[in-house]
N, C-alpha and C positions, 0 to 999 in steps of 0.2 A: 503493500501499497505505498510505504514510502517512496518507490520507486514512481508512483503515475505524478506526484506533481514536478518533478524533474520534468519527466519525458514530457509531460502537456508543454510545461515552462518552457523546454526548450524549442516544441517544435512550435511556440509562439514566436521566442525570440527569430527561430530560422524564417517564417513566413514576414516577420513583419519586414526582416533584412531583405529578402527577393525584394517585396512591394514598393517598399523605396527605393531600391536598385535599380526599378524602371527606369524613377524618374531622373537616375543617373548616367545611366545607359543610351536614355535618349538625349541629353546634353555633349555625352563622347559621341554620338552616331552610332554606339554596337546594340544589334541584336541584344534583347535583353536577356536570351535561352543563353546567351552565351557566359551571362555575369552570373545567372543559377546554376549553370555548367560550375564556375570556378566554387562559387558559395560550396558547391559538394563538396568539388577537391577537399578547398580547405576543410572541411568538417572528417575526412576521412583519412584513410588510412598516410598517407604524406603532410596531413595538418597537425588534428588534433588528434589522430589518432582511433578514429572510431572504422571496426572494422564490416565490413558490409558485402557478401561474394559471396550469396546465394542468388543463382541466376534464376532458379523455378522462381521465387518470391519476385523477384527482380520482373520476369517475363508478365507472372499475374496485374501485379500493380501495374507497371505501362502498358499493357491492354485496358484494363480499368481506365485508366488515366486517359489513353487513346478514345475512349468511349465517349470519356467525360465530353472532349477536345472536338470532339464530332459533334455531338449532342450541341453545344454552344456555338459550332460554326453552320451546322444545317437550320438552325433557329433563325439565327443572325444573319443568312444569307438574304438577298430581296432577290425573286423570283424575275423581277420586272427587269434589273441586270444580267440575271445571265442566262437566260430564256434567250437571247438572240443569238450566242453562245454556241446553244446546247449542245448543235450536230459537233463541232472540235472538240466541248468537252471532253461529251462521250469520248469518239476516237479515242482521244491523248490515254484516256486514261485505261484503257484498253490495249490497244494498237501501242502506243509509247512503255505499255510497262512490258509486251510479249517481247519488241524491238529492244529494249533498255537489257534484258534476262541478257538473250542472244546475244549480241552486240557485244555486252562489255563478258559476256561470258567466255566467248571464241576470244578474243584479247588477252584478257586476264589469263586462260586457258597458256595461251604463248608468249605473255610479257611477262608474267611471273611463276610462269611452268607449274600452274593449280592445278587437280584435277578434274576430269570435265564435270561435274556433279557440283564438284565445292567453288569450281568459278562459276556455276551456272547460277549457283545460291547467292555469291557478292551479286551478281548481275539482278538477281528477286530483291535482294535488301538495298537495294541503292535505287531501283525502280520507282518507290515510291517516294513524289515530293510531301511535304509535311504541310499541316492543312494549317497547322497554327502559326507558323514560322509566317506561309505565305499571307496570313488573314491580316498579320500586326505589322507586315512591311507594305503589302499592296492596296490596302485599304486608307492609306495617311503619302500616299507617294503621287497621287494626280493624274494618273494612269485613266485615261477613255475607262467610260463605266463595262462597257462591251468586249473590252482585252481582256481588263481583271478579271470581269466576270466570269471569264472560257479560265484564268491558269485557279481561281477559286470555286471554280465548280467540277474542275480536274482532282485538283488535290483534295477534297471533299471524298470524290469517286474514287479514286487508283490506293487509295488502300487496302480496299479491298480485295482486286485484284493480285496486291503483290504479297498480302497475306496467306492468302492461299496457292501462287506462288512458292515461297518460304516455308508453308508447313510441307504440299506435297513433295518436294527437292527434300524434305528432313528426313521424312517417312521413307523415300523411297518409293512411290509410286511406281507403278510401273506406266513408260508409256503405250499406251495402243491407239487402238478405238475409241474404246470409253473415255478415255480422256475429255474430251472437247464436248460430251456429254453430261459428270462432273463439273467441268466448270461453268457450265451453262447453266446445269440445274442451280450451283450453288448463288451465281446470282443471277437469275431470271428470280426464285422464289423469294432470296435474300428483298430484293425488290421489290415485292408482292406483297411481302410480309411488312415494311417498311411504307410502304405508301398506305398499306392497309389501316396501319396505325396511327399514323399520320393523320385520316382523314375521320377513323370512328373517335381517336384523341378529342383532334376538333369541335365534330358537330355533339359529345359530352359534354367537353367543358364551356361550351357557348350554353349547350341545354342547362347546365345544374350551378346552383344558387349557393356557392359554397360560405360556411358564415366567418370565413377571415382571409381577405385579401392575399394574405402571404403562402394559402393552399395552390392555388393557384398554381404558379410557381413550380411549387411540387409536385404535381400532378402532373404536369405539363413532362415536366424533366423524365418522373417515373415510366410518363406514356412510351416515351422515345429507348430508356434502359429497358423496358420491358420487351421490345422490339427488337432489341439487342439480343435476349436467351431466348428469346420465340423460335427466329432466325436460326441461331445456335444449334437449340435443339432438337433443328427440322434437320440439321446439317447442313444448313445456309450459309450465309454471307451476313454475319452478322453487326458488323459493322459497314455495309452500305445500307441495312434497314435501319441503326442509327440513323446513320445522315438525314435519309431520304423521309422517316419521320419525321426528324427537327427542320427539316426542309418544307414538309404540307403546315404543321403545325405552326413555322414560325409565320407562312404567310397567311393563314388563317385569322381570322375574326376571333381571337383569342379574349377574353373579357382580363381585363390588366393585363394590356397585352407588355404595354413599355416596365412594367415589374419584372412581368416572364424575362421579358429579356437580357435586364441588368443583371436579374436574380446566376443566369444562365450561362452571363460573360462575367461571374462572379466564380460562379461555378469552372467556367473555365480557365481562369485565370491559379485558381488554385491547384485544377490538374499538369498546367505545363508549368510553376513555379516546384510543385511536389515531384515531377518525374526530369526532370530534369536535374535537380537537386538530387535525387537519386540514381542519378545516372554519374553524377559526379561524383558521387561517393562511390558508387560500384566504381568508376576507372581507379589505375593501377600506373599513374604517370611514369615506376620503374618500366612498365612493360612496354607503353608509348612508345618511345622511342624504336625500338625495335620495329615497331609496326611504321613509323614516318611513312619509311619508302613506300611499300606497299599501297597505305593511304593515300600518299599523292599519286599512285598510278592509277590508280582504281578511281580515283575525284576525277583525274585529264581524262579517263574515258569516258567516264558517265555523264561529265561535265560537253565535252566540249565535241565528240563521237556519236555516241548512241544515242542523248538528248538532240544535240539539229537533228540525226540521222530522222529522229522519231517523229518529232516535229514536220518535217517534213512531207515524210509519207503521211502521217495523219491529217494534215490541215489541208496540203493542195488538192484535194478533192474539193473543197469545201469555197477554195481562190478567197483563200486570206495570204493578202497582201506580203509579201518576200520581207518585207521591215516591219512585218507583227511576226513575223514566224521568225526572225532574227531576237525578238523581244519576248518570244514565248519560250525561244532554245536558252535562255539566259534565266525564266525568271523559277527553272523547276529547282525551287531554296528546300533543298535536308534540316531537319529538324532533328528531335527526339524519334520519329518515324522508324526509321531505315536501321539505330541504335535495338528500339525496342525488336522492333525484326529480332534483330542478330542477334536477340537473347534466347530464341528459343533453338535453334542448332546447339547452343550452348548449352543451355538446360539439358537436350536431349544426348547430349555428350559427345558430339559427332566429332571426329577427329580435323584438327583446326577450327574449331568455333571461334576458340578464344582468341584467334588472331585476327578473324572476322573483326569480333565488336571492339577486339581496339584499331584494328583499322578504322572501322567506320568511327570510330568518335574522333580519331584524326581530318576523319575529309568532314564531318558536318562541325566543325571546330574552323579548322583554315576556308574550305571552300563558302560556311553560309558569308565568315566577313567579307570576302571575293565579291561574290554573287551581290551582299547587301549592301556593299558599297558603292558599286560601279550601278545600280541598279536605274536610278532617277538620271544619272548624268547619262547612262548609255538610251532610256526610255527620250533624251531630249535631244539625243544627237539622231534616232531614230525619227522619230515629228510622232512621239507614238503620247503623247503627255498631253491630257484633255482640255479645252477653255473652262474656267469657270462651268458648273451646270448647278443651274436653280436643286438646291439641296430638298430633300423628299422629306414631306413632314410625317409623323410620326403618329396616331391615332392607338392613343387609349380607349377602353370601350369597358363602363362600368356595367352591368343588366339589375336593372331594377324591377325585379319580375313580379310583381304587385301590380304594378300602371300598366305591363306590358311596354315599356319606355326603355332607350337605353341613356346614358350617361354617358359621351362621347370629352375627351380631355386632348386638343393639341394646341403645343406648342409652337412658337412662327418659329424654323431655323434663321439662320444667314443666309442670306443667296436665296431666299424662297422670293415666288413671285406673291408670292401672299400682301409681301410689305408694299403699304401703301392703299392696294384696295380697300373702297368704301365698303360699309357693309353692306348695302343695297343691292351693291355689283356682287357682291359672293351667290345670292340669289341659290339658297339652298331649299331645299325641294320641300314641300306642303308637308305638315307633320311634322318639321325639325324646326329648333329655334335657339340662336344663340344670346341665351338666359345672363352669361358675367364673361367678361372682362376683364385679368389681370398682368396689371405693364406696370414693371417697375418695382413689385410686391402691394400695390395698389388694386382692389377688385373696383368694378363701375359695372352700371348697367349702359349695355349700350343701345346706339340709337340709329335707324340709318344713313345717316352722316359720319356717323365714327367712323375714324381710318385706323385699320391696323397698322400693326407695325411690325418689325423683329424681335424676338423676344416674349410678343405678346404670347399670352398663355387663354385658353378658347375653352368653355365650355360649353355644351352644344347636347339639348336634350333633346331626342328622337324619336319615334314611334318603330317598332322593330320590324313595320314593313316598309319606312321607308331610309329604315341605317344603309343599307346598298347604295343607294344613290346620292345620300349625304358624303359621303365619304370617297363618292367619285369625285363629285362636285368638288370637294375641296381637294381632293391631290390633283387635279386637274388646272384648277384656279395656281394651285401652288405650283406645275410647272411650267402652267404658259398664261397666265396673268387672266382679266375676271372677262376677254374675250378667248376663251379656251378654244368651245367649239368654232367658232370662225378660223380657228389654228388646227384643226381634227385631232385636238387633243380631247378623252375621254375618261382619262380617271384612272381605265383599267391596271 
């Protein structure tokens, strides 16, 4: 019992240090994941001397953290942003994995004299781009919505085929005519389960009057985790089911949606911090020196050969311009996922697995630094940086079941074209009314001549029947201004 306060206190100190490290890393221009890895290394055998070398536990905790990261990624991904690049994203998430496995495996078999199965396993581990790294870098990089949407959706989808490839190579599944059917089953059934849980969860939450606001985020996350468990029990892809369930739920008309997204974002941060600190704790600096050369060679092959070839092969049928292909080739960021995948063969005591883990650790540190450092300059040089776009408004809803109505809460973000719109020009549909405007902390009842401003918060009461039309109208005006219909903007 006396150990519990020490354990909890130590965990709280590490968490606080990691949280404040985010601000420090932003000032230095470093990815925060490297700071977390550094904290783990300082706590580990080379620093404070804490020993942690259980590969099976590391694998289980890593997969659990990956599930939480995918939940957050799915819930916070805007369907309107990723829909234009749906085709290239799906092609990249499948074709790029296959190409990376084959090209990287063949090159490492020749360059490092690795046995074929081991070489292909290296390729499978390096075939996944990391959702956490991509979300944290691209969403603040100024890249066009369609292009960043392609990379975001790919990073959320490609964990599943990469995981399947690693497990199959680790367990030594025979390559015959049944293999494509197994892959199709795992991905297809995983997708169906994820979509089903997302649709059913959204329907259930919209019709449930829970006694506390904080229960809605818990129920939403639990629905995504249940999708993962159900898919895994059905021998399908739980990771794909998790991301798709989150994607559907995050783009549904959820009650208290902003609270849910904030809660999921916090869970995602905790998962990232936890898994990166554990990975740093798991690493042995003494062994990393032996893995530097193999890691650098494997990273060069994956980043400069396999990834560009996979991008060209996947996106050319969709007529993606060559400038965007170059950026997509560079934007395949690695993070925690490859290291977590590398622990699978290590937990299975596969020969050479320890070298793979150490090499991937080197790859993540070196190439994450290089790729993130040159991401924005490369985007500017290629001309793929998007001009400022109107910011999407976030609509939070609270059901008023006894009245058959819904209370909508809207904050006008900077850059929204709702700024400067008169209330009369808003023209919300019949059955909806703007009841309150809060400006600089002071609330007032608006008139038809009230002019909306950035950072205003609006409370709109609407009947359930008029809710959809009200939300569409608000989004349309937010994107195109009061003459949204003349500009062909419907708000869908």
